[in-house]
VEXDOZA-207645 format. One record per residue: residue in one letter; chain; x, y, z of N, C-alpha, C in turn; residue number from 1. Coordinates in steps of 0.05 Angstrom, whole numbers, plus 5000, padded with zeros to 4 digits. Last residue first. Layout:
VEXDOZA-207645
{A,A,{X,Y,Z},{X,Y,Z},{X,Y,Z},NUM}
...
***
This chain:
VEXDOZA-207645
{X,A,{6247,5202,1603},{6250,5202,1632},{6263,5227,1642},95}
{X,A,{6198,5196,1555},{6224,5209,1562},{6225,5210,1592},94}
{X,A,{6169,5133,1543},{6167,5160,1553},{6194,5170,1559},93}
{X,A,{6160,5095,1484},{6176,5099,1508},{6174,5128,1517},92}
{X,A,{6092,5091,1463},{6120,5096,1458},{6135,5099,1484},91}
{X,A,{6032,5074,1431},{6049,5071,1454},{6078,5076,1446},90}
{X,A,{5964,5085,1411},{5993,5088,1406},{6008,5085,1432},89}
{X,A,{5914,5073,1426},{5918,5074,1398},{5948,5078,1391},88}
{X,A,{5875,5040,1473},{5902,5050,1468},{5906,5049,1438},87}
{X,A,{5810,5061,1490},{5826,5043,1474},{5853,5056,1469},86}
{X,A,{5791,5077,1558},{5791,5080,1529},{5808,5059,1516},85}
{X,A,{5772,5067,1610},{5783,5093,1604},{5782,5097,1574},84}
{X,A,{5722,5034,1647},{5737,5035,1621},{5746,5064,1616},83}
{X,A,{5732,5017,1715},{5717,5032,1694},{5735,5034,1669},82}
{X,A,{5724,4966,1765},{5739,4979,1744},{5721,4995,1725},81}
{X,A,{5711,4966,1837},{5711,4956,1809},{5727,4973,1790},80}
{X,A,{5696,5022,1873},{5694,4993,1873},{5694,4985,1844},79}
{X,A,{5739,5076,1894},{5720,5064,1875},{5719,5034,1879},78}
{X,A,{5780,5102,1918},{5753,5105,1930},{5731,5093,1912},77}
{X,A,{5825,5092,1887},{5825,5083,1914},{5797,5085,1928},76}
{X,A,{5803,5070,1820},{5814,5089,1839},{5811,5079,1868},75}
{X,A,{5819,5036,1765},{5805,5031,1790},{5818,5049,1811},74}
{X,A,{5812,5032,1694},{5822,5046,1717},{5805,5038,1742},73}
{X,A,{5834,5004,1631},{5815,5007,1652},{5828,5020,1676},72}
{X,A,{5843,5002,1562},{5854,5011,1588},{5832,5016,1607},71}
{X,A,{5853,4954,1510},{5835,4971,1526},{5848,4977,1553},70}
{X,A,{5870,4943,1445},{5881,4941,1473},{5866,4963,1489},69}
{X,A,{5838,4904,1394},{5842,4929,1408},{5855,4923,1435},68}
{X,A,{5833,4853,1373},{5839,4875,1354},{5845,4901,1368},67}
{X,A,{5815,4809,1400},{5844,4814,1400},{5852,4837,1381},66}
{X,A,{5761,4803,1409},{5771,4795,1383},{5801,4800,1378},65}
{X,A,{5758,4822,1461},{5750,4794,1456},{5760,4785,1429},64}
{X,A,{5817,4863,1473},{5788,4859,1468},{5783,4830,1461},63}
{X,A,{5865,4858,1525},{5858,4857,1497},{5828,4853,1494},62}
{X,A,{5878,4905,1577},{5868,4879,1568},{5864,4881,1538},61}
{X,A,{5910,4937,1631},{5907,4934,1602},{5896,4906,1596},60}
{X,A,{5895,4978,1686},{5897,4951,1675},{5893,4952,1645},59}
{X,A,{5915,5016,1743},{5906,5014,1715},{5911,4986,1705},58}
{X,A,{5898,5046,1805},{5909,5024,1790},{5899,5025,1762},57}
{X,A,{5913,5110,1832},{5894,5092,1820},{5910,5069,1806},56}
{X,A,{5952,5145,1848},{5938,5129,1869},{5918,5109,1858},55}
{X,A,{5972,5175,1806},{5988,5153,1816},{5974,5136,1837},54}
{X,A,{5955,5210,1761},{5936,5194,1776},{5950,5170,1790},53}
{X,A,{5992,5237,1728},{5970,5252,1740},{5953,5236,1760},52}
{X,A,{6038,5207,1714},{6038,5235,1710},{6015,5250,1724},51}
{X,A,{6032,5151,1722},{6050,5166,1739},{6049,5196,1736},50}
{X,A,{5986,5102,1730},{5992,5126,1713},{6008,5145,1731},49}
{X,A,{6006,5034,1740},{5996,5060,1749},{6002,5081,1728},48}
{X,A,{5988,4965,1724},{6007,4986,1732},{5993,5011,1743},47}
{X,A,{5985,4907,1685},{5977,4921,1709},{5997,4942,1716},46}
{X,A,{5960,4872,1627},{5981,4888,1641},{5969,4902,1665},45}
{X,A,{5951,4823,1576},{5943,4835,1601},{5967,4851,1613},44}
{X,A,{5927,4794,1516},{5947,4811,1529},{5935,4822,1555},43}
{X,A,{5920,4736,1475},{5909,4754,1495},{5931,4768,1510},42}
{X,A,{5946,4700,1443},{5942,4727,1432},{5931,4747,1453},41}
{X,A,{5978,4668,1494},{5974,4665,1465},{5970,4693,1454},40}
{X,A,{5980,4713,1536},{5969,4686,1538},{5960,4679,1510},39}
{X,A,{6030,4759,1556},{6013,4748,1535},{6004,4720,1543},38}
{X,A,{6036,4812,1604},{6040,4784,1595},{6021,4777,1573},37}
{X,A,{6066,4856,1650},{6051,4853,1625},{6056,4824,1616},36}
{X,A,{6072,4892,1710},{6072,4867,1696},{6056,4870,1670},35}
{X,A,{6076,4944,1723},{6091,4925,1740},{6092,4898,1727},34}
{X,A,{6082,4999,1682},{6069,4973,1686},{6087,4955,1702},33}
{X,A,{6069,5066,1683},{6089,5046,1690},{6075,5020,1696},32}
{X,A,{6052,5119,1638},{6045,5096,1654},{6070,5079,1660},31}
{X,A,{6031,5182,1619},{6054,5165,1624},{6046,5144,1644},30}
{X,A,{5981,5198,1568},{5993,5199,1594},{6016,5179,1596},29}
{X,A,{5929,5230,1530},{5953,5214,1532},{5965,5217,1560},28}
{X,A,{5866,5234,1495},{5882,5236,1520},{5907,5220,1518},27}
{X,A,{5837,5219,1452},{5856,5241,1448},{5874,5246,1473},26}
{X,A,{5809,5174,1457},{5795,5198,1465},{5812,5223,1460},25}
{X,A,{5842,5132,1447},{5824,5140,1425},{5809,5165,1432},24}
{X,A,{5905,5150,1478},{5880,5136,1477},{5863,5147,1454},23}
{X,A,{5973,5136,1483},{5953,5154,1472},{5927,5138,1469},22}
{X,A,{6023,5128,1533},{6000,5116,1518},{5982,5138,1508},21}
{X,A,{6089,5121,1546},{6068,5141,1540},{6047,5127,1523},20}
{X,A,{6121,5085,1597},{6111,5085,1570},{6089,5106,1568},19}
{X,A,{6179,5073,1637},{6154,5087,1632},{6147,5087,1602},18}
{X,A,{6203,5004,1641},{6208,5033,1637},{6181,5047,1632},17}
{X,A,{6195,4950,1642},{6183,4966,1664},{6190,4996,1662},16}
{X,A,{6163,4965,1579},{6161,4962,1608},{6184,4945,1618},15}
{X,A,{6175,4957,1524},{6184,4981,1538},{6184,4977,1568},14}
{X,A,{6151,4909,1509},{6180,4912,1504},{6191,4936,1519},13}
{X,A,{6097,4917,1521},{6111,4895,1534},{6142,4899,1531},12}
{X,A,{6085,4959,1485},{6083,4963,1514},{6100,4942,1528},11}
{X,A,{6093,4930,1436},{6109,4954,1442},{6109,4960,1472},10}
{X,A,{6054,4890,1439},{6083,4883,1438},{6100,4907,1445},9}
{X,A,{6008,4923,1438},{6014,4906,1461},{6043,4898,1462},8}
{X,A,{6013,4943,1386},{6014,4961,1409},{6020,4946,1435},7}
{X,A,{6008,4895,1354},{6033,4911,1354},{6035,4931,1378},6}
{X,A,{5987,4832,1377},{5979,4860,1373},{6004,4878,1375},5}
{X,A,{6018,4777,1343},{6010,4791,1368},{6004,4820,1361},4}
{X,A,{5994,4741,1286},{6013,4759,1299},{6001,4771,1324},3}
{X,A,{5967,4674,1291},{5967,4701,1281},{5986,4718,1298},2}
{X,A,{6002,4613,1283},{5987,4630,1301},{5989,4659,1290},1}
***
């Protein structure tokens, strides 16, 4: 079986502690994930952004080709999910 995505592995290993994610848009933030899991190469995670947007839910998913980890957001006044961006780096956040 091919290797698991390195960013997904990093997020999975850091959680439930806070993790700082950097997106392809240049934005970065601190997130706490209540769950992350692999289904073979597919990766999923659910949590919140704690530094600026704690009332919205966030979700991580792997792309169809498993090459990218994507971040989505669903706010309290929104229906459905919107794409925030691709996660390009993840590291343990300083507490």
